[in-house]
C-alpha positions as CSV (number, residue, x, y, z in Angstrom):
1,X,0.1,0.0,0.2
2,X,1.2,3.2,-0.8
3,X,0.0,6.9,0.3
4,X,-1.6,8.4,-3.1
5,X,-0.3,11.9,-2.6
6,X,3.3,11.6,-2.1
7,X,4.0,7.7,-3.2
8,X,5.8,6.6,0.4
9,X,4.9,3.3,1.4
10,X,2.1,3.4,4.4
11,X,3.6,2.5,7.9
12,X,3.5,-1.1,8.9
13,X,2.8,-2.1,12.4
14,X,6.0,-2.2,13.7
15,X,7.2,1.1,12.2
16,X,4.6,3.0,14.1
17,X,7.0,2.3,17.1
18,X,9.9,3.8,15.4
19,X,11.0,7.4,16.2
20,X,10.7,9.9,13.5
21,X,14.6,10.4,13.4
22,X,14.8,6.6,13.0
23,X,12.6,6.7,9.9
24,X,14.8,9.4,8.6
25,X,18.0,7.2,9.1
26,X,16.5,4.3,7.4
27,X,15.1,6.5,4.1
28,X,18.7,7.3,4.0
29,X,19.8,3.7,4.1
30,X,17.6,2.7,1.2
31,X,19.9,5.2,-0.9
32,X,23.0,3.1,-0.4
33,X,24.5,2.2,-3.6
34,X,25.6,-1.0,-4.7
35,X,28.8,-1.6,-2.8
36,X,27.0,-0.9,0.4
37,X,24.1,-3.5,-0.6
38,X,25.2,-5.9,2.3
39,X,25.9,-2.9,5.1
40,X,23.5,-3.4,7.8
41,X,23.6,-4.5,11.6
42,X,22.1,-7.8,11.2
43,X,25.0,-10.3,10.0
44,X,23.1,-13.3,8.4
45,X,26.7,-15.2,8.2
46,X,27.2,-14.7,11.7
47,X,24.1,-16.3,12.8
48,X,24.2,-19.3,10.2
49,X,24.7,-22.3,12.6
50,X,26.3,-25.2,10.8
51,X,26.9,-28.2,12.2
52,X,29.6,-29.5,9.6
53,X,30.4,-26.4,7.6
54,X,32.4,-27.0,4.6
55,X,35.8,-25.1,3.6
56,X,36.5,-23.2,0.5
57,X,38.6,-25.9,-0.7
58,X,35.6,-28.6,-0.2
59,X,33.4,-26.1,-2.0
60,X,35.9,-25.7,-4.9
61,X,35.9,-29.6,-5.1
62,X,32.1,-30.0,-5.4
63,X,32.1,-27.1,-7.8
64,X,34.3,-28.7,-10.0
65,X,32.6,-31.9,-9.7
66,X,29.2,-30.3,-10.6
67,X,30.5,-28.6,-13.7
68,X,32.9,-31.1,-14.9
69,X,30.2,-33.6,-15.7
70,X,29.5,-35.9,-18.6
71,X,28.5,-32.9,-20.9
72,X,32.1,-32.2,-21.1
73,X,32.7,-35.3,-23.6
74,X,30.1,-33.6,-26.1
75,X,32.3,-30.6,-26.2
76,X,34.2,-31.8,-29.6
77,X,30.9,-32.3,-31.3
78,X,29.9,-28.6,-30.0
79,X,33.0,-27.3,-31.3
80,X,32.1,-29.1,-34.9
81,X,28.9,-27.1,-34.8
82,X,30.6,-23.7,-34.0
83,X,34.2,-24.1,-36.0
84,X,37.5,-24.2,-34.4
85,X,38.0,-20.3,-33.5
86,X,34.4,-19.8,-33.1
87,X,34.3,-22.5,-30.5
88,X,36.9,-20.9,-28.5
89,X,35.1,-17.3,-28.2
90,X,31.6,-18.9,-27.7
91,X,32.9,-21.1,-25.0
92,X,34.6,-18.1,-23.1
93,X,31.3,-16.4,-23.8
94,X,29.1,-19.3,-22.6
95,X,31.2,-19.4,-19.6
96,X,31.4,-15.8,-18.7
97,X,27.5,-15.5,-18.7
98,X,27.0,-18.9,-16.8
99,X,29.5,-17.7,-14.1
100,X,28.2,-14.3,-14.1
101,X,24.5,-15.5,-13.2
102,X,25.4,-17.6,-10.6
103,X,27.6,-14.7,-9.0
104,X,24.4,-12.7,-9.6
105,X,22.3,-15.4,-7.7
106,X,24.3,-15.4,-4.6
107,X,24.9,-11.7,-4.7
108,X,21.2,-11.0,-4.4
109,X,20.8,-13.8,-1.7
110,X,23.2,-11.9,0.4
111,X,21.2,-8.7,0.1
112,X,17.9,-10.7,0.5
113,X,19.5,-12.2,4.0
114,X,19.7,-9.0,5.3
115,X,16.4,-8.0,4.0
116,X,14.5,-11.0,5.2
117,X,16.7,-11.5,8.4
118,X,17.5,-15.2,7.3
119,X,20.8,-16.7,7.4
120,X,20.3,-19.0,4.4
121,X,17.9,-19.4,1.5
122,X,17.9,-22.2,-1.1
123,X,17.4,-21.0,-4.8
124,X,13.3,-21.2,-4.7
125,X,13.4,-19.0,-1.4
126,X,15.7,-16.2,-3.3
127,X,13.5,-16.1,-5.8
128,X,10.3,-15.7,-3.6
129,X,12.1,-13.3,-1.6
130,X,13.2,-11.1,-4.1
131,X,9.6,-10.8,-5.6
132,X,8.1,-10.1,-1.4
133,X,10.7,-7.5,-0.9
134,X,10.9,-5.8,-4.4
135,X,8.3,-3.6,-6.2
136,X,4.5,-3.9,-5.0
137,X,3.4,-5.4,-8.2
138,X,5.6,-8.7,-7.6
139,X,4.3,-9.7,-4.0
140,X,1.5,-11.5,-5.5
141,X,3.7,-13.5,-8.0
142,X,6.2,-14.3,-5.4
143,X,5.0,-17.8,-4.1
144,X,4.4,-18.7,-7.7
145,X,7.8,-17.6,-8.6
146,X,9.0,-20.2,-6.2
147,X,6.7,-22.9,-7.0
148,X,8.1,-22.2,-10.6
149,X,11.8,-22.6,-9.7
150,X,10.8,-25.5,-7.7
151,X,9.5,-27.5,-10.2
152,X,12.2,-26.6,-13.0
153,X,15.0,-27.5,-10.4
154,X,13.2,-30.9,-9.8
155,X,12.4,-31.9,-13.0
156,X,16.0,-31.1,-14.3
157,X,18.1,-32.9,-11.6
158,X,15.9,-35.5,-11.0
159,X,15.8,-36.5,-14.9
160,X,19.8,-35.9,-15.2
161,X,20.5,-38.1,-12.4
162,X,18.2,-40.9,-14.3
163,X,20.2,-40.2,-17.2
164,X,23.4,-40.6,-15.1
165,X,22.3,-44.3,-14.5
166,X,21.8,-45.0,-17.9
167,X,25.3,-43.3,-18.4
168,X,26.9,-45.5,-15.9
169,X,25.1,-48.7,-17.1
170,X,26.3,-48.3,-20.8
171,X,29.9,-47.7,-19.7
172,X,30.0,-50.9,-17.5
173,X,28.2,-53.0,-20.6
174,X,31.1,-51.7,-23.0
175,X,34.0,-52.9,-20.7
176,X,32.0,-56.5,-20.8
177,X,33.4,-58.6,-23.6
178,X,30.9,-59.1,-26.3
179,X,31.1,-62.7,-26.4
180,X,29.0,-62.4,-22.5
181,X,26.6,-60.1,-23.4
182,X,24.6,-58.2,-26.2
183,X,26.3,-54.8,-25.7
184,X,23.1,-53.2,-27.8
185,X,20.6,-55.4,-25.5
186,X,18.3,-52.9,-23.5
187,X,17.3,-55.9,-21.5
188,X,21.3,-56.1,-20.3
189,X,21.2,-52.2,-19.5
190,X,17.9,-52.2,-17.4
191,X,19.4,-55.3,-15.5
192,X,22.7,-53.2,-14.5
193,X,20.8,-49.9,-13.9
194,X,18.9,-52.5,-11.2
195,X,22.2,-53.3,-9.5
196,X,23.1,-50.1,-9.2
197,X,20.0,-49.3,-7.2
198,X,21.7,-50.4,-4.0
199,X,25.1,-48.2,-4.4
200,X,23.1,-45.3,-5.4
201,X,20.9,-45.6,-2.4
202,X,24.3,-45.7,-0.4
203,X,25.6,-42.8,-2.0
204,X,22.5,-40.6,-1.4
205,X,22.5,-41.7,2.3
206,X,25.3,-39.4,2.6
207,X,23.4,-36.3,4.2
208,X,26.2,-33.9,4.5
209,X,27.9,-31.9,1.9
210,X,31.0,-31.9,4.1
211,X,31.1,-36.2,4.2
212,X,30.4,-35.6,0.4
213,X,33.8,-33.8,-0.4
214,X,35.9,-36.9,-0.4
215,X,33.5,-38.5,-2.8
216,X,33.7,-35.5,-4.9
217,X,37.4,-35.8,-4.5
218,X,37.6,-38.8,-5.8
219,X,35.1,-38.4,-8.6
220,X,37.6,-35.5,-10.0
221,X,40.4,-38.1,-9.8
222,X,38.6,-40.4,-12.1
223,X,37.2,-37.6,-14.5
224,X,40.7,-36.1,-14.6
225,X,42.4,-39.9,-15.4
226,X,39.6,-40.5,-18.0
227,X,40.0,-37.1,-19.6
228,X,44.1,-37.3,-19.1
229,X,43.7,-40.8,-21.0
230,X,41.6,-38.8,-23.5
231,X,43.8,-36.2,-24.3
232,X,46.6,-39.0,-24.8
233,X,44.4,-40.3,-27.7
234,X,43.7,-37.1,-29.0
235,X,47.5,-35.6,-29.4
236,X,49.8,-38.8,-29.0
237,X,48.1,-41.2,-31.4
238,X,47.3,-39.4,-34.5
239,X,47.8,-36.3,-36.5
240,X,46.4,-33.2,-35.8
241,X,45.0,-31.7,-39.0
242,X,43.7,-28.2,-39.5
243,X,42.7,-29.1,-43.1
244,X,39.9,-31.1,-41.7
245,X,38.0,-28.7,-39.8
246,X,36.2,-25.2,-40.2
247,X,37.5,-22.2,-38.5
248,X,34.1,-20.4,-38.6
249,X,30.7,-22.7,-38.9
250,X,27.7,-21.0,-40.3
251,X,25.5,-19.2,-37.8
252,X,22.6,-21.4,-38.3
253,X,24.5,-24.3,-36.6
254,X,25.4,-22.2,-33.7
255,X,22.3,-23.3,-31.5
256,X,23.6,-26.6,-31.1
257,X,27.0,-25.5,-29.8
258,X,25.1,-23.3,-27.3
259,X,22.5,-25.9,-26.3
260,X,25.4,-28.6,-25.7
261,X,27.9,-26.0,-24.0
262,X,25.3,-24.4,-21.7
263,X,23.9,-28.0,-20.7
264,X,27.3,-29.1,-20.1
265,X,28.7,-26.2,-18.0
266,X,25.5,-24.7,-16.1
267,X,25.4,-25.7,-12.3
268,X,23.4,-23.2,-10.9
269,X,21.1,-25.9,-9.1
270,X,23.9,-26.5,-6.8
271,X,25.3,-22.8,-6.2
272,X,23.0,-22.3,-3.4
273,X,23.4,-25.3,-1.4
274,X,27.3,-25.2,-1.7
275,X,27.0,-21.3,-0.7
276,X,24.6,-22.3,2.5
277,X,27.1,-25.0,3.6
278,X,30.3,-22.9,3.9
279,X,32.2,-21.9,6.8
280,X,32.8,-18.6,4.8
281,X,30.2,-17.8,2.7
282,X,31.8,-14.7,1.2
283,X,34.5,-16.3,-0.1
284,X,32.2,-17.7,-3.0
285,X,32.0,-14.2,-4.4
286,X,35.2,-11.9,-5.5
287,X,37.5,-11.8,-8.3
288,X,39.2,-14.5,-7.1
289,X,36.3,-16.0,-5.2
290,X,35.8,-19.9,-4.8
291,X,33.2,-19.5,-7.8
292,X,35.7,-17.7,-10.3
293,X,38.4,-19.7,-9.3
294,X,36.3,-23.3,-10.2
295,X,34.7,-21.9,-13.3
296,X,38.1,-20.6,-14.5
297,X,39.8,-24.1,-14.4
298,X,36.6,-25.7,-15.9
299,X,36.4,-23.3,-18.8
300,X,40.2,-24.3,-19.5
301,X,39.6,-28.1,-19.8
302,X,36.3,-27.6,-21.8
303,X,38.3,-25.5,-24.7
304,X,41.3,-27.8,-24.6
305,X,39.0,-30.8,-25.1
306,X,36.7,-29.3,-27.6
307,X,39.5,-27.9,-29.5
308,X,41.9,-30.7,-29.9
309,X,38.5,-33.0,-30.1
310,X,37.3,-31.5,-33.1
311,X,40.8,-31.0,-34.7
312,X,41.8,-34.4,-34.2
313,X,38.6,-36.2,-35.2
314,X,37.4,-33.3,-37.7
315,X,33.8,-33.7,-39.2
316,X,33.4,-37.6,-37.9
317,X,33.5,-36.5,-34.2
318,X,30.4,-38.3,-32.2
319,X,28.2,-37.5,-29.6
320,X,30.5,-38.5,-27.1
321,X,34.4,-38.0,-27.6
322,X,34.6,-41.5,-25.8
323,X,33.1,-43.2,-28.9
324,X,36.0,-42.1,-31.1
325,X,38.6,-43.8,-28.9
326,X,37.8,-47.2,-30.2
327,X,41.4,-48.8,-31.3
328,X,42.0,-49.7,-34.9
329,X,42.7,-53.3,-35.4
330,X,46.5,-52.4,-36.2
331,X,47.0,-50.3,-33.2
332,X,49.0,-51.5,-30.0
333,X,47.2,-53.7,-27.8
334,X,47.9,-51.0,-25.0
335,X,45.4,-48.6,-26.8
336,X,42.5,-51.1,-26.3
337,X,43.4,-51.4,-22.3
338,X,43.2,-47.4,-22.0
339,X,40.1,-47.2,-23.9
340,X,38.4,-49.5,-21.5
341,X,40.2,-47.6,-18.7
342,X,38.5,-44.3,-20.0
343,X,34.9,-45.8,-19.9
344,X,35.5,-47.4,-16.1
345,X,36.8,-44.2,-15.0
346,X,34.0,-42.2,-16.5
347,X,31.4,-44.7,-15.1
348,X,32.9,-44.4,-11.5
349,X,32.9,-40.1,-11.9
350,X,29.6,-40.2,-12.9
351,X,28.7,-42.7,-9.9
352,X,30.5,-40.4,-7.6
353,X,28.6,-37.0,-8.7
354,X,25.3,-38.8,-8.6
355,X,25.0,-37.7,-5.1
356,X,25.9,-33.9,-5.3
357,X,23.5,-33.9,-8.4
358,X,20.8,-35.4,-6.5
359,X,21.5,-33.3,-3.3
360,X,19.4,-30.7,-5.1
361,X,16.3,-33.0,-5.4
362,X,16.9,-34.0,-1.8
363,X,16.6,-30.6,-0.8
364,X,13.4,-29.8,-2.3
365,X,11.7,-32.5,-1.1
366,X,12.6,-32.8,2.4
367,X,11.8,-28.9,2.8
368,X,8.4,-29.4,1.5
369,X,7.6,-32.5,4.2
370,X,9.7,-32.1,6.9
371,X,6.9,-30.4,9.1
372,X,5.1,-33.5,8.8
373,X,7.6,-35.6,10.2
374,X,8.9,-33.7,13.6
375,X,8.8,-36.7,15.7
376,X,11.3,-38.8,14.1
377,X,12.8,-36.5,11.4
378,X,16.1,-38.6,10.7
379,X,14.0,-41.9,9.8
380,X,11.8,-40.2,7.6
381,X,14.6,-38.6,5.8
382,X,16.6,-42.0,4.7
383,X,13.1,-43.3,3.9
384,X,12.2,-40.4,1.8
385,X,16.1,-40.7,0.1
386,X,15.6,-44.5,-0.6
387,X,12.1,-44.0,-2.2
388,X,13.3,-41.1,-4.7
389,X,16.5,-43.0,-5.6
390,X,14.3,-45.9,-6.2
391,X,11.9,-44.0,-8.4
392,X,14.9,-42.3,-10.4
393,X,16.2,-45.7,-10.9
394,X,13.1,-47.5,-12.4
395,X,12.4,-44.4,-14.3
396,X,16.1,-45.2,-16.1
397,X,14.9,-49.1,-16.2
398,X,11.6,-47.9,-18.0
399,X,13.2,-45.3,-20.4
400,X,17.0,-46.6,-20.9
401,X,17.0,-44.0,-23.8
402,X,15.7,-41.0,-21.8
403,X,18.9,-39.1,-22.8
404,X,17.6,-37.7,-26.1
405,X,14.4,-36.3,-24.0
406,X,16.4,-35.0,-21.4
407,X,18.0,-32.8,-23.8
408,X,14.9,-30.9,-24.6
409,X,14.2,-30.6,-20.7
410,X,17.7,-29.4,-20.1
411,X,17.9,-26.7,-22.7
412,X,14.2,-25.7,-21.6
413,X,14.9,-25.7,-18.0
414,X,18.8,-25.0,-17.9
415,X,18.2,-21.7,-19.9
416,X,15.4,-20.5,-17.6
417,X,16.9,-21.5,-14.3
418,X,20.7,-20.4,-15.2
419,X,20.2,-17.6,-17.5
420,X,16.7,-15.9,-17.3
421,X,15.8,-16.3,-13.7
422,X,19.0,-14.6,-12.4
423,X,18.7,-12.0,-14.4
424,X,15.1,-11.2,-13.3
425,X,16.0,-12.0,-9.8
426,X,18.4,-9.2,-9.3
427,X,16.2,-6.6,-11.2
428,X,13.5,-7.1,-8.4
429,X,16.3,-7.4,-5.6
430,X,17.8,-4.0,-6.6
431,X,14.5,-2.3,-7.3
432,X,14.8,-0.2,-4.1
433,X,18.4,0.0,-3.8
434,X,19.3,1.3,-7.4
435,X,20.6,0.1,-10.6
436,X,23.9,2.1,-10.5
437,X,25.3,4.8,-12.9
438,X,23.3,5.1,-16.0
439,X,21.2,2.3,-14.7
440,X,23.7,-0.1,-16.1
441,X,22.1,-3.2,-14.0
442,X,19.2,-3.0,-16.5
443,X,21.2,-2.5,-19.5
444,X,23.1,-5.6,-18.6
445,X,20.4,-8.1,-17.7
446,X,18.6,-7.0,-21.0
447,X,21.6,-8.5,-22.8
448,X,21.3,-11.4,-20.4
449,X,17.7,-12.0,-21.1
450,X,18.3,-11.7,-24.7
451,X,21.1,-14.4,-24.5
452,X,19.0,-16.7,-22.2
453,X,15.8,-16.3,-24.8
454,X,18.2,-17.2,-27.6
455,X,19.2,-20.6,-25.7
456,X,16.2,-21.5,-24.7
457,X,14.3,-21.0,-28.0
458,X,17.0,-22.3,-30.6
459,X,18.4,-24.7,-28.0
460,X,15.2,-26.6,-27.4
461,X,14.6,-26.2,-31.3
462,X,17.7,-28.0,-31.8
463,X,17.5,-30.9,-29.1
464,X,13.7,-31.7,-30.6
465,X,14.9,-31.8,-34.0
466,X,17.7,-34.2,-32.8
467,X,15.3,-36.4,-31.3
468,X,13.4,-36.3,-34.7
469,X,16.5,-37.3,-36.8
470,X,17.6,-40.0,-34.3
471,X,14.1,-41.7,-34.0
C-alpha cells in the first residue's frame, strides 16, 4: 500500500513505534549504492549455525565436480557445430554468462539475507524473497515464482540423475566382453541399472556436503584420469590436421553449440546449496573467489577438449568423444586397454557425482515434507531418500533411452534457471536499492535475458530436431 499523495509506503505495524529520526535514517539507508548493499546491523553469516560447514577447498571441489560432468565429453561435437576459432570464443562467452548468473544469484541472496533477516536460503527461497521485498506489483507473484523454480529444478536434476544411471550402465556394458553379453540389448542395460540401485542408495544416504567432499574428490580423480587418457589419444595417437576442420561455421549451426555447452557447463542448481554449507560464504564471491576460480579452470578444460577433439577427428567426431577412442585393428594392444580404462573411469566419476546432483532433489523434497515428520525426522529423511532414488532408477529402467528427451528438458530448464531467472531476480532485488550509474544493471540484464531467450528457443528446437532425426 502507498500513500497516493506522495508515493511513500504506508507504515507497517512495527514501524509505528520507530522514532521519526530513526525513520529518516532508514530512508537514507535505502539510498545506498550497490557496494553498500550488504551493509547493516544484521550479519546473516554470524547467525548461520552449521554443524559441519564446508571449507573453501571442499566447496571448490564440489563446484568442479558439478561443472565437470559428462557434458564435457560432448564439447568436440559442440566445436564441430561452431568451428575451431568460433568455438573458443563462444565457450568463453558461455562460461562468462553462466558464471556471472551464478554470481548474481549469490550476490542477490546476500542482499536478501539482510532484508529477510534469514541466515541462508535456497534458490526457490531467493526467488520468492526477491519479489516479496521488491516492487509492489511482484508480491502477488512471489509464491508462484518460487513454485516455478522448484518445479524446474526438480525436473531437471531428477531427470539428469536418471540419465546418469543410464550412462553408468552403458559404460559398464562396454567393458564387458561382447561374447558374454549383447551390448546393444536394452534388457542388459536395464539389469545393470537395477544392480546399481543399492550403491546409489548408499551414496544418497550421505546427508552432509562435508562428507560428500571426499567422494567429489574421488570423482574428480577418475574424471581427470579419463580425460587425461582421452587427451593422450587426441594428441599422441594421430595427426592434428587443420585441413579437416572449419575455423568458423555458418550461424545456423551455432544453436547446437550453445545448447550443448550451456547444458554441460551450467551448475546453477548446486550453487546455493554449496553457499549455504560454507564456513565462509563471502569467499564464494570476489574476483578471486571460489566461484571464479572453479569456473576458470573448468572453462580451460572445456576449451582444450573441444579444440583438440574436433581438430583430431574433424567432421567425424561423435556425440561423445569416448566413442571415437575405439582402437583400430593395427593399433597397439595397449590402446584397447586405455580405451577401457576411460570408460571405467567415466562410470566411476558419474557414480560419485550422483550424490551431489541428487542433493538438489533431496533438498527440495525434504523442505516440502519435513514439517510432517517432526517426531522421527532422521528416519523419515532416510526413507524419503531411499524412495526417491528407487523412483529415479525405475525411471531409467523404464526409459533407458531417456537421454534425448532430457536434452529438451535440459535446454529448456537450464536456460530458464541458469540465465533468465537470475537476471530477473537481480532486477527486482535492486528495485529499491538502485541500478547504478546510467542504470547499467538494467542494460546488462537485458543482454543476459536476450542471450537466455536465444538459448531457450533455439537450444530447445535443436534438441527436438535431434530426437526426430535419431528416431
